[in-house]
C-alpha positions in Angstrom: -10.1 2.9 -7.6 -10.7 -0.8 -7.2 -10.5 -2.4 -3.8 -10.3 -6.0 -2.8 -13.6 -7.3 -1.6 -13.9 -7.7 2.2 -11.9 -10.7 3.3 -10.3 -11.3 -0.1 -6.6 -12.4 -0.1 -4.2 -9.7 -1.2 -2.2 -10.8 -4.2 -4.9 -13.2 -5.4 -6.1 -12.3 -8.9 -9.4 -13.6 -10.4 -8.9 -16.3 -13.1 -8.5 -14.9 -16.6 -10.7 -16.5 -19.3 -9.7 -16.9 -23.0 -12.0 -13.9 -23.9 -10.1 -11.6 -21.5 -6.6 -12.5 -22.8 -6.6 -10.1 -25.8 -8.1 -7.2 -23.9 -5.7 -7.5 -20.9 -2.4 -7.8 -22.7 -2.1 -11.5 -22.8 -3.8 -12.2 -19.5 -1.7 -9.9 -17.4 -3.4 -7.0 -15.5 -2.8 -3.6 -17.1 -0.8 -1.2 -14.9 -2.2 2.0 -16.3 -4.6 2.7 -13.4 -6.3 4.0 -11.6 -7.1 0.4 -10.6 -4.4 -0.2 -8.1 -5.1 -2.8 -5.3 -5.0 -1.5 -1.8 -5.7 -2.7 1.7 -9.3 -2.3 3.1 -9.8 0.4 5.8 -12.7 -1.8 7.1 -10.7 -5.1 7.2 -8.6 -6.5 10.0 -5.6 -8.4 8.7 -4.0 -10.9 11.1 -1.1 -13.4 11.2 -1.5 -16.2 13.8 1.6 -18.1 15.1 1.3 -21.5 16.8 4.6 -22.1 18.5 3.8 -25.5 20.2 1.8 -27.3 17.5 -1.5 -27.5 19.5 -3.6 -25.7 16.8 -4.1 -22.5 18.8 -2.2 -19.3 18.2 0.1 -18.2 21.0 0.9 -14.9 19.3 -1.0 -12.9 16.7 0.0 -9.8 14.8 -2.9 -7.5 13.7 -2.6 -5.0 10.9 -5.2 -2.2 10.4 -5.1 0.3 7.6 -6.4 3.8 6.8 -6.4 5.7 3.6 -5.7 9.4 3.3 -6.4 11.6 0.3 -4.3 14.8 0.0 -6.5 16.3 -2.8 -10.1 15.3 -2.4 -10.9 17.1 -5.7 -9.5 14.2 -7.8 -9.7 10.5 -7.9 -6.1 10.1 -9.2 -3.7 7.9 -7.2 -0.8 10.3 -8.1 -0.2 13.5 -10.0 3.3 12.8 -11.2 6.3 10.6 -10.3 6.4 9.4 -6.7 10.0 9.6 -5.5 9.6 9.3 -1.8 7.1 8.4 1.0 6.3 12.1 1.5 6.1 13.0 -2.2 3.5 15.8 -2.8 2.6 14.0 -6.1 1.3 10.9 -4.1 -2.4 11.6 -3.6 -3.9 8.4 -2.2 -1.7 7.2 0.6 -2.3 4.4 3.1 -1.0 4.1 6.7 -1.1 1.1 9.1 -0.8 0.1 12.7 0.7 -3.2 14.1 -0.6 -4.7 17.3 0.8 -7.8 19.0 -1.8 -10.0 20.6 -0.8 -12.7 23.2 -3.7 -14.3 25.1 -5.7 -11.3 26.3 -2.8 -8.8 26.1 -2.7 -6.4 23.2 0.4 -4.2 22.7 0.4 -1.6 19.9 3.8 -1.9 18.4 3.5 1.0 15.9 1.0 3.5 14.5 1.0 5.7 11.4 3.4 3.5 9.4 3.4 4.5 5.7 2.6 1.8 3.1 4.9 2.0 0.1 3.3 3.2 -3.2 2.0 0.7 -5.7 4.7 -0.5 -8.0 3.5 0.3 -11.5 6.8 -0.3 -13.2 9.5 2.0 -14.6 8.7 5.6 -15.5 7.2 6.2 -18.9 9.3 8.0 -21.6 8.3 11.7 -21.9 7.7 11.7 -25.7 6.0 9.2 -27.9 9.2 8.9 -30.0 10.9 7.3 -27.0 8.0 4.9 -26.3 9.0 1.3 -27.0 6.5 -0.5 -29.3 6.7 -4.1 -28.1 3.5 -6.0 -27.3 4.9 -7.3 -24.0 5.1 -3.7 -22.5 1.8 -2.4 -23.6 -1.8 -3.3 -22.8 -3.9 -4.3 -25.8 -6.8 -2.0 -26.8 -10.3 -3.0 -25.8 
């Protein structure tokens, strides 16, 4: 399971060099796991809002995450299709809390909110005969 380095921006991918393009399906990250990006349990994510233009935040929203494994005997993200937030097939789940900070006042707005599962695309056909054979939908072999 790959994680973003501490303090890295979510959604920011490293640059892809010419040597990587053939191995990674034309420069796109392969979605065949288990390398899904997730939020760090040891990182505090914050959004700061400056309402009056003075360069200081009047309100901040803090997001803190925790990861829960249902089956500690496997490293797999899921063991079948994930069809709901409480799916038994979803093994590596993340939850978060939201706190509103205004000056020295901190108000916890919510705890234990479920993050949605990683979007890895449409379900795969069950047999190889149904599998489309177009280069744009498959990752190139290493």
